[in-house]
N, C-alpha and C positions, 0 to 999 in steps of 0.2 A: 523310743529304741533302748537297748543297753547301751550301758555306757561302754564299748568297744575301746579297744586300746590304741586308738588315733592319736596322732598328735594332736596339740589342739587347735593348733589355725586351720584345718583341714576339717580335725571332729567340727569347728563353729558354724565352718559354712556346711556345711553337709544338713544340719541339724537348724539352723535357720532357713536355708532352702525350705524347707519341710515345712514352713507356716503358710507358704504361697500354694500346697499342693491343695486342691479343693476334691471334693468328694459330694456322693450320690447326698439327697436329705434324708435324714431317718425317713423310715414307712409310717405311712397309718396301714391299721389291720383293713384286707380283704382280703377273700378268698381266690387265689395266685395259683394254685397249685402248692402250695406249700408241704413239706414231707411227712406234717403232724407227728413228731418224734416224740420219746420221751427220756428224757437226759436227768435224772434223779441220780444215776450212777454211770461211771464211768472217768475216761481220760480223759481231760479238755487240754489240747495243746495251743500256746499262744503265738499265731504267727506275725510277726512285725511287720511283711512284707518287703515291698521294695522297695529302694529309695523314690523310685518315680509311679509308686500303684498304691493298692490298698494291703491293709491287714487284714487276718481272719482268726478264726481258730477250728482248730480241726478235732473232732471228739469220737472218740476210741472204745468201742465195747469189746475187753480183751476176751471174755469169755464163749464171743460169738466171731470173733473174729471181724467186726463190723466196724469200718472207718466211715466217717461224714466229714468229707475234707475239708467246707464252708457250712458249721453250722449257721451262723446267725442269718447266712445268703440263705438257705435252705428252710428254712423258718420264718421268711421275712423278704417274701415275691422279688429275690433276687438284690435285694438290699446291697450296701456294702458299709463297713465298718469308717474304715477312714485312713489315714498316714500312719502309721509307726504304731500298733494295735501293742500296748507296753503291758497290762497285765489284764489278772480276772482273779474276782471275788465274789465266792457265794455267801449268803446271809439271808434268815430272814425267808427263804423264799425265791428271794432275785439272785442274781447275777449282777455283777457292776462290773462291765469293762472299761478298761480305760484307755483309751485312743489320742497318745500324747501329742501325734503332730496336727489332728484334729481339735485341742483344747476341749476335750468335755470326758466326759462318762456315761458308757451307754446303757443303760439301767434295761433289763429282759426280763423275763419269767427264769425262772430258777427250771422248771419241768419242762417247759416248753418251748424257750430260748424266743419267745414272741417279744418284741419293743413294747416296752411300757414308756419309758419318759427319756428324757436329756436333763445331766444334770452342765450345767455349761458357767462360765466365770472363773474360768480356770485357765491358765498357763504354765504349759507343760509339763500336764499331770502326769506321773509317775505311778502310785500305788495305793491303793484302796484300805481299809481300817477302819470296818467297824467298831465302836465298841463298846453298843448297847444298841437296843431296837433303835432309838432315836436320834444317835450321834453318832456320826463318823468324822473319821482325819482320812486328809490324802496328801501327800506330799506333790510338791510341784517346783518348778525350776525359775517360772513367772517367763515371761512372753518373750522379756530378752534376753531368757538363759544363763543370768548370772543375778537375780533377783528372786532367790529363792527363796520360798515358804511352806506353811503347815497350815492348810487350810480344813477350817472345821465345818461340818454338812448336817444339815438336818435334815436328815430324814424321813421327815414326814413331808418336805414340802420340796427336798432336794434342791435346797438353796446352801448357799456359803456364808453362814455365818461370820466369819472375822477368819483372821489371820495370823501367824505367828513366824517371824522373820528366819528364816534359816539358810545358811547355806548349801545350797542346793539338794538338798534331803532322800533320801530312796527308800527302806523297807522299812517297817515298824517291828513293832515287838512289846507285849503287853508283858511285863514285870511287877510279880507281886496286884495288888487289888486295883492301886491306886496310880501308875506309873506308865508312861510308855516312853519305851525307848526310840530316838529314832536316829540309824548311820548318815549323816553329814558326808556326804561325796564329794560334793565342792566343785563338779562338772566342771568347767571348763580350768577354772584354777582348783587342784585339785587342796578337798581339805583332811582333815584328819580327827574330827570329833565324834560323840556322841551327846546329842541332848537327852535332857530325862522331861518329859512334860509331866506335870500333875495335872491327872486327868479330872480334878473335885476344883481344880483353880483354875484348868484351862487354860498354863501357862509353864514354859521354861523355867524348871527351877537351879538348873544344871547342866553345863556342858563338860565333859570328861575328852581331854588329848589321849587320841590313840596314837596308830601309825597310817598310812596316806591311804583315804579314799573309804572309809568305811560303807558296806554295799546289802549287808544283812544279817540278822541273828539266827539261832537254833540255841535251845536248852540240853546241855548235858549234864545227865544223873541233877535235875530242877535251877543247874545255872545257868546263866543266859552267855550264850559264847557272839561273839562278831567277828564275822572273815572281811578283812578290807583290800580291794582287789589290787593295788600299787598303781600305777601309770607312769606315767613322762614327768619327768623333772621343765624345769621353765628353760627357755629359749637363751642364746642359739642354741644348745645341744641335741638338747630334750632328751634327755637320760632317764633309762627305765630304770623302774625302781620294783622291790619284791614286792608280793603281798602278805598279807599277816594274819592268823588266824589265834585272838586275844581272849582269856575270861574278862568280861566285862567288870566281873567283881575286884580282883585283885590285878589286871593285866597281865598276868604273866600269859607267855604265845608260843607261837611259833613260826618262823618266815616262810614263806609260798614263793611258790611262782606266780611271775607276775598276770595280772587277769583272772585269779581264784575270781569264784565266785559262788550263788543258788546253797549256803551251807543249810542242810538242812540234815534231821536225825529220826533214828529208827524207832521203830513202834515201842519200845521199851525204854527211849531215851538215853539209854549208856554208849551210846556208839553216832558221832556226827558223820557227816556227808559233803563234798564237795566238789567242783570242778576245777581243775585249773590243765585244760589241756587231755585228761584223761578224767575219770573216779578217784579220789583219796576216801580212806577213813581215819576217821578217830575214834579211841574210844578213854583216853583221858590218859595213860600209861605206853609212855614214849612218845615219839614223835608220827605225826600220818604217817599211812600208807599206802600208794596205790597201787586199787584194785583192777582195774581199769583202763587201757590202752584205747582212749577213742575220742574223736574230736569231737568236742562238747562244748554247749552255749546253753542248757538249760539243764537242771536235774529238779527231780523230786524223789522220794522216798513215798509206798507204799504203807500209807499210819496200820493196816492190819495186818497184809502179810510181809513187809518190809522189802519187798521188790524195789529195784531200781530204774527208775524211766531219762535217758540221757538222749536231749537231742545233737543229732549232726544237720547243723546248718548248710552245709557242702560250700557253694561260693556264695550265699545270701544274694543271689539271685535267679536259682532253680529253685525247684521243691526240696523240701531238706526229709529226712526221718526220723525216727524217733526208737529206740531199741531197746528194749528190756530185760534186766541181767538179776540174777538170784542176791543173795548178801553178800555171797561167798565170791560175786564175777564173773559168772556163768552165766553165756548168754541164753535166753528164753526166746525173742522174738524179735522181729521191727516192722514199723508200719511206716507207711507216707504220712508226711503232712505236707503243712504248703513253704512258701519261705521264711529263713529265717526266722525259724523254731525255737522261743525262748524260753519265756513261762511253761511248765507243768503242773494243773491243777487234779486232784483227782477224789473222786466222790465216791464213796462206797455205800 
């Protein structure tokens, strides 16, 4: 699940309970009426699912206005992914589905979405980042939600090789040839740092302080920026404090509304977008500007045409939707998705 702005005590209870909810086992190959679709292109929406159910992935073909609301079940004999489907990454002909509450990554064929393997040995995994065809890193919060780390995974064996202790890391971003930036959101106890991982050495070589709860990155004119969610202060008042958008090189930035998230760039790399109660844009000149006023839980920018895909989670217990906007904020279309739609992945 995403780091929603719950007060820490409630968030801890909800996340801890998820570890006890079971799901169906991963499927075996079987001719059981699978849809037999081709998913080389399209929009993939990661639906986290409800607190007492399973997550799913919706696939949408905008050119044909075709939607498959649970593509994994449709191609795997009705199998479920498990509690809190967090993120999806495609790499080298495979899809890696991070299932936070089930402590695993489900590996599928990138074209057919058929099950291939499971990466286990993880504790509340969050995001997957492949650095080459042999190695990937996975951020995780640890089985107790406090002992966060960055796990190094062998993509040939799908086994965890080693871990680097970090304060509940979130998204990653490759900067230059050998540096991986990691946003440390801090989990239950908010953090305010970015870790710099030397990919040649396989270790953390620097950690720099920013503002509260860094969660993700994108590049503006070649310079990495970090977005920070903000959150709640300590007991007993749990005072809310704002988000932050900052240049990772010099630390300059702007204060944002609490809950800011999902930083992404347009195809030209000269405009950033993020969500904070709607969609905002930032071109590096002046302050960010709100271009869409819509409830928002996930955002992605099409890397070819620059259209924006924004998810509306409704009440987090019923089906949500995703709306498509032109870069100027003009709405194009809407399609249905599952419960609590978060991350959106676009394949062209």
